[in-house]
Phi, psi and omega in degrees: 000333178293322178296320179298321179298319180295320180295321177300322183287324184277334183242103184289344180284345179276134180290125180300138178088349180287146180281137178239140175265108184244129177285128181301147181290151174293151179299151178302138179086354181292133185296321179298324178297318180293320179295321177298318180297315180296319180296317179296323179296317180296315179298319179298321179295316179297317179299318179296320180294325178292322181289320187264005182298147180294136178291153178292155176296166183296142173288164182301123181095347179276165176299150179293137175261114184289141177091359182224160179289127179243127179241149179201161177254350177237165183296133177250131184248145164247110189235088178286150177287337177201155176088204186261134179290308176227127176239109186260127175233128181235133173242345179266168180273126178277151178291344179272354184244165176286157179304136180093351179259158177211163182213145176288317178222133177241131174245126184226130180207146176265344187231328183232197182293135173292316176226128178236121177251125183230127180215144177262345183229347183223206180280134176292313177224132177238128177242138184219140176216149174245006180276148178287137179059032177243169182242138174295320173229127181239126178243131182232131177248111181260010181279169178264004182285153180267354183239019176264166189226141171288317176222133178234137176234125183228136177224136177272345184231342185223221184271134180292316179224129178242131181232140176211136180205151179289317178285311177194144179294330186213141177230120175253118184290124181294151175286167176271005182236155177271144178092179182285165178302145180241357180224165175085157177274135184227158182239153177302140179101345177289145180238139186223143179239125182273184185293342178264011181065027173272129180275140174232145175236142178274126183247353177209137182292152177159186177237096012266013184088176178256121185245139180239128179291140178257073185292152177243136176264121184247110181292142172280145177297324177225127177304150182230136177273118183253345174229125174210108191267348175298147179290156180121185185294340182274359183294128175224159179091355175078011179237143179236126180263190006280167184244129181288151182279053184256003179079008179293150179269130178238127185245133182283173168283178179295127185259357180260160179075187179064225185265002183288338185082001178262119184293158181298332184272002178296140181260350180183183182221157167252126191209173174247122183258130181228143170231150175232161183272018177058043179099345179256206178242152184273065176285164180091184183246054181281155174215148180246136179248123177251130185208166183300139179297141179085003178247168180284149178297119181284347179078011178269171182251127173263337182200135178248147179241168179147175177079016177058035176277153176283332179204158177210156184215169180199146175283141182222153169232122188217146179272149171283160174289166177237175180060230180298336180262020184304126176078012182243162175233155176234155174212161174221150182235124183201179177148179179257175179072023176053061175293149182281168171301154184225161169253152186235140179225141176223118180250117184269130177254341180200155175242164186243130176244000000 
């Protein structure tokens, strides 16, 4: 009866005072008693596993079961009547990300789009961030292919990619090297920015393809004289004339940087070239050739003289030298008909980047 009393106290569903048929317990240490306990424990464990087992993912066409793998052969939609269909917030580290990174929504696919946003009246995909140096939408291409994309924008009726920003609508990160790409397979239409912020475009496919610099002409607010060869305080460019018409090459000092207003990274200038007969007249058939410093005389004419003028000039566009001749120009004075010695002047109106 004492055992019956304990059962009444532990099970409130049993009517107090009712008679119970209880099998007396096996003696302590009895083997049958231990087997019964083990058997009951095993059954309880199986029962618990059946009760607590993870539910199967949704069948094809059924609602998505969150937290479990869902498979289907047809498109499954989440279509709220209002608000956001899926709002992803992540605080844990995803297996698709590097340690310390997290993502609200991850799209991963081996054959098709990882994430596809489609809308008939609004944005297909919207990315937003309030973090410094972060991206609202980040696309990464980890493949070794030359024609894959981190982010692709395609439109059948409008603009493939639209950019707008308070600081700048678009930012292309400059390379760490000067000049166009020299390795890798490239396609026409690709754009590249070197370490000097010079733009290059690929105009023919190949390895590395054919690249054309997209130079910019930047006008100076005030023209600057960078070559003046008469002796005295007005001398600039490091050369002092007059120069005999013997075809010798004369190279200036560095014309970029300093007070000229021409930046060190300029590749050339747009200027007005003038020569004078040093007090006489420019009789004869002389011509002056202006060319990049440190290169061979091309033998072309930048300016022709004659007609017994005291001076003559011509507009020129010329590149600076590179390597040892970086930022310098060279010229030579020669011709037939016994042209006289000359002085040289160069007034720059714009530089080229």
